[in-house]
Phi, psi and omega in degrees: 000120182283175185301318180299318178296320177296317182294319182294320178300315183296314182299323176288331176296314176303309189287325187238358183234303186213114187291342179281346184289130181287141179197175177283124185299326184300330187255000175293137174300135186232143168270125183256128181210168174258132176214110178301320181298317184269356179066041182230142176226146173305324178313315184303315179301313181299313183294322180295319181290324179291325184294333183246000186282161176248357176192152182209154177225128174242142175228098186229142178286315181244140168221134182245160178301314182295328174296320175291327178300323188294335186234011189293325179293329179281328176291324176297315179298325179291325180293320181297315181280003183055039176270125187267148178219155174239130184235122176246122186236174185235152171263009184305125178066005182054041183273319184302136188267133173307322181294329177290321180290317173306317180299316185285324186291340179289350185265118184291342184268359184250128172263119191244127179222159185226131179273119185264342182235163176085178180260053182294116185222024184284147175224111179205146179233128179237137181229139173246128175235105186064240179258005185258145181236147174231140179239130171244109183230135180174231191256350191272124174275174176276072172225154186294324181293319180290328182271350186234327197231313187300155167282106184232154174234128176222143178253132178247125181228153176258156178200164175262166181296330180282352188291150177293325180293323178288321178302311187286326180291315176295323176302314183292318179298307184301323180295315180293315182301318181293327181278342191283161177273143176291134180264121172224183183298326180294316182296319180297320177302313180295315183293323179307316178298312176305307185303309180297320182288324174299315180293317178305314184293327176297317181300321183292336179287337179274101183270127179245114177293318181211154178305142177297146180291145171272122186240152179298145173274175185304312180296319177297324178295316178299319182292321180296321174298315182294324174298316179298319178296322179299310187293330176292342175272358181091011175290137183240008175202148183205158178245130173256125177254110190219129180299149172308134178088002181266004175088042178300316187295314178297318177305313177298327179291318178299321178292316178298322178296326179288324181283333180056061176285148174286316176231141178229141178241130181239118192253125174231179184250356176219147181299322183297325179289323175300317177298316182294320178293324175296321180291328174294322178291327183290326177295331182270314187271342185059224178267010182288342176226148173271145183224143183206173185254146174227091183224183176298332182255357182207132177224088186260082190283332188276068180210160181285317182247123182245129180249113194239148170270144184294334179293323184280316186294326186285348178300131182304318182296333178275310186300314189277002169279350180260135174288151179302327179266016182307319186246135179278330187221131176234133173247126177253108177278157183046060187290344173304342176276356194296343177289347181290154184303316184300316182295315182296325179298314184292315182297315183296331182286319191272149171232074184279166176290330175204137184243119179248121170260140181227135182200153172270336189226084175293345183291127180231156182251001185260003178082004181282132187267092180295323184297318180296326179302330182248028171066024182057027178262101177265110185290324178186157184229116179237095177273168187305315186293324182290315181300320175292323178301318185275005179058035176276333177256167176284146173298157174223154173239111185260138184232106177272111188239154180287130176285161195278140168276130175238128182054038178076007178243143171289133182300328185276344173284324181283326179056030176275130177306317180302324182284332183290331183245019179301149181299321181300316180293323180299312177307313181299318181294311184292324179297321181287320176304322179288317182294316185273334169058214180210183190291319193238013180077354173256089188288137170226093189248144173253129179245118176257125189252173181265348180208166176292316181299322180293322180303305189300312185290319179297318179299323179292316181290330173297316180295323180298330183264014172095359178267112182291123191217150173228146177256123174248134183231174178296341178282345180289145177291163174303321187291318180300318177294319183292326176290321174297317177293323175298317189287325181281344174268352185284150165261003185276185182296335183267013177301137175252160182265326187219143166249125172264137182206162173266299181210006186291341181254018178297327184210166165071018174226148183238107177233079192305327189273005175300122183237008174208129177240121178247134184249108178250009178252149177293151185278108176262344180206133179295328180293310180296327182297311178299321178300315177295315173305319184293342179304328184254005190266358184289139181281150175198144179312131175088356177259125185267315183195165174260132174263131174244121180243114186247113181274109188260116179265201188261060190256147180290337181277006183301338179298341177291339183300303181291336174298317180286318186291318186264351179073022183258114185257019182282341183061025176273112188304318183295320179296320179293325175297316180293323175295321179295316184288338180287345179065236182272354188297326186260008175268126184300150169062211186271015175285153178226159180229128180221137174233141173283166189300316186289320181297319181295313183297322176298320181290321176297319177291326177295317175302313179298319184279340183290142171270104181280356187242028174296140186294329180287327178290317180297317179299317181303307185286335174293311183298318179302311177295322178296317179297313187295320182277333184078024179198171175288122184286153173266170180304319182294333178296326180299317181293308182298333180260010178063029185265195184304140177307117187291347176287344175295324174299317180293321178299326185281317187253356187103316177204159176296325176302314180297320178300316184292319178302314182289316182301316184272356181069033183271152172281127178280114182253003178289154177285156180302322182293321178296316183294323182291327175298310181296322179292315183296314181293322180302319185282331192231280198306310188269013186283358174089010183271335177216124189278337183295323176300315184296317179298314174302304187301312187296317180293327175294319177292330183273323189229342176099349177200158173207141178277150180299322177299329181290323175299309181303312184295323181294314178297322179298318183294309186280327186241348174085012175225162177251115176288153182282161179300324180297320181295314180298317180297324185293340180303328182300314181296321180298306186293335177268015170060032184287343189268345188237346182199185173299128189296147173242130177282093184250328176227157175241153177224123182256018184095344182235322188220140172266132177227159176282146170281162180301321180297310182296322179301319178297315174304319189280353171296335174285111184299324182294318180294319180298315184294319176299318179294315180301317179299315181296314182294318177298322179295317174302316180296317180292323177296317176297315182295326177288338179264346192281134175217106187310317184299335184243026180249126186227103174050051173104343183245136177266129179306133181062010170276167182250146179220144176277165178302320182291329175296315181303308182293327175296316183284335180277001178067031171296153183291324179209169180277116183294155174297133185300326179298326181283346185278306186059227178273348183195160180198150172234150184276171187295326179286348184055045174262349178205145179232101192263133184246129177242129181228130167261114195282320173261109182279162173304128182309318183296315184290325184291321180294322185292316192246356182050051195257120189204101166279153186202152171273134169273329170196191189294342181229015174229132186228139180248119183257142174262129179294173168291168186296155170058053176233150182227178174298343182262357177297145187307312186288329176297311180297329177290322178293317184291334184288341180062030179258353181288123173303326177203152175234083179287140188241126180238139182212152173221158182286311182221159175298329184284001171289339182122194186270352187265154180235143176287134175270118182264006187103180177264163180214172177214154182300143179301142172274064181216164183300322184260031181286327180233118182226129171285148180206175174230162177206185183096165184304319184263005182050045185239007183258109183286133176217172179238133176262122181242131178262126181248147168259119174287149183295337173208151184296144175297133173318139185300315186299318179287322175306314177301315179300313181295324189256353180292150178281135179287137184255000000 
């Protein structure tokens, strides 16, 4: 029996007989399902198996284009590796889409067949990796909804080639595959006719007596309730923050219908938007109100509802013919523009019964306080991620691909126009656009470029290659723009495939049928990025999803990509890395995110290199939150509003208090010791790594004392575990700042109760100081709470969270923080209760060359550690490890030194129970440095996404 058979045998015992039996997690049978709450998708397992397999077989009844889109990047990589696959689909109910078959047929390594008769309804995925096989069998077809959203059950099992389950599975698959029809271009042409006729017949069965009424969606209903409640309290103006494509105009119409104004004014910045808004209002109000335009070309004053452009309305001769009380209800679209003089002139003139501002992006860079303009009354906030969760927007499939190197240089580094429009790059762009395609084969694409010249030249070269394209710039007339929009939405002979632009379509344009967005410009702003993405996210009948192709060059701002895609504006590097490694799991609904290896590596490097504490960036987000709240924000406000990580302000200035004093030009009146306490707690106690310290400190701030037993009961009640008495006692050392600087005697602990020292009590007589401390402690508590998961919490450490060395020793209840030089890669305490391992996985190249130094993963749950130099099997730490008396060996790791000072906690581990667990070896240029290689078994396998990040080669 080989090692795989042994591990499989143990895993089957764990999976089917007794879950407490130890075994290899990779081979245990698993139930696969989709869960938004747990952040898991069946898709992740399929992708991971494809990524490492040497051969694959799919048997699915239904396959859709969006299903292929979820795995197309992995199929492309398999084609490069020459990994063969067989895919068997069904014509059952004519559900399988011809475009999906086309997408699969483009891969030379896939043999594609279709069952045309009978009720073929099987769903199974088989993967071979070396001599090991994985089977996923259950309810999921190859559709995005089945793999990402639907309530589906699939069982994943491992097997050897000789097993009966694999023998019978292949016998059935091969039998059906042999009988099935070969799918080629000719078959798809014939099937497309059958498919389209079948769809048409289904549509004809749906008899519609009258067009369906337009009703508010759930989020619009919530916003309408908020607006009504505000008006009942006497509020006469409010701001609506709503992502592009979520129906802001309709929402305002629903609210206007509730308000019942005699006259309404709707202000926009372009005439085509005024016309579109008028049409939307007509659908809600019908003929109950007369409506007209007030623009450069039309001035229809004698109507109930007037839709005006700001350019026309702000002219003095036009504006002052209206009385201030002329309109009962005024809507200002794209309100982030309201700081402009023209908008201020109009808003100051009118006195409506209610003023509604609408924007997708209230964030401004010119210092204007939009929130103040609307009385800090936020009616509702519908951001992109929430809109995707509520299925208000179209699903999207994002592909981050490497931009092309030309003549050995990255085109974006050179910034040469000739390189931007080189034929090789045009070919590269068109190839990717073809591979990733669109939902229905009829591309309607928006291409965002870095310059007007690039737009014009790339458009010309696309036309030369048969892709019908138009370049639109700021110099184009309104009529030219409207004609281009009409043509890209058209099904007629004058339809175009692409519109090239720089930034004129970032906002305020509605092109619902856009099904492909190509980004050829470096990401300069997460806000602009989301605006451009949003151009294609509006739902419309017949559109299944949006394809986004992002060409990622070697830019320092690449770290903005995950911020925009995942909606995380904390600027916390670790959170951004986790979002990147999570792939599609944390993207709402059936949307997916995919990066090729080089593009992903570029983003990780940009995250590592980025300075997230630049003063201008801190100031911008501080001012924005201050505007939003109408007051100076506390640290907790940043957390509760999903804004920048407040500890970045502390990292910049020593403490958030110090930052605010400088920013607001205040005189610092705290004593040096008070400032030192705020700085020390910001760095250590309040950083959210250990909650016991915070519970003690908060109660001391509120009442002056707390019993140790109360600390234990509070933690048990709030978090479901009981800290040890040693942990409670160690809180005294933490709060007295013993781990990070010269200790300050601030609290005493007599073994039963914590109390304030007289010195600390005197400091706290200053109410301002007390309030700053309370805010800091509450922020630390909330930070801990957001990361806490009892199932993945082990004696003080949260699995896959990051900790500095001083955090680790504080949480392990060490008496003091050991000197870093003494730690090296590992250290154990005097009591021999813990042996802590720290690993930097990618060593500095110069050091690695000098010592041939390499710790390594053997697989996701086995790690080989290299001892310190001049060690043998008789060295004290090696004999200690061999004795198996250590209660715990916590394992911490980071990929590179430039990640920072913190390490991921991968759980505890123990030496392998095998003969080769401890081996003497030598290293160094002269092979004369004695070392010991120790192999450890992790308590649980490293999550695949994090394992891939740690072990993948940096590009």
